[in-house]
C-alpha positions, 0 to 999 in steps of 0.5 A: 492520518498515517499516510504512506507510500509504498512500491512493489515491485510484482511477479508481472505475469501477476499483475493481474491479481496482485493489483486486484488483492491489493485493491482490497486491502481497506486503506490500500490504494494502488495508483499506477503500475507498469508491464514489468510489475512495479507499482505505486501504492498509498495506504491511509490510517487511523494510526501508526499498528493499522499502518504496519499491519497494510504494509505485511500483508501487502508484502506477503500477497501472493506476486508480490516479490518486495514491497518499500516504504518510499514515505510516510507522513503523519497528519493531524485529524482535524475533525478530532482536534476542533 
């Protein structure tokens, strides 16, 4: 499992639309948002490729000014190791 933390900066007036668009992406969760347009987001996927694809999609969302990967961790899936 790949777990990434992303700091997203969005246009403040587009914040509701950005939150809805990000929340609609499978594997993406918005944890917090400020009135200034900053969001704390996590990405959880089964592959590094899918994490990269989601990070790219986040950056391409209308209203998103920037997205910065803050943290990434790979954890083996205990069900697959058994």
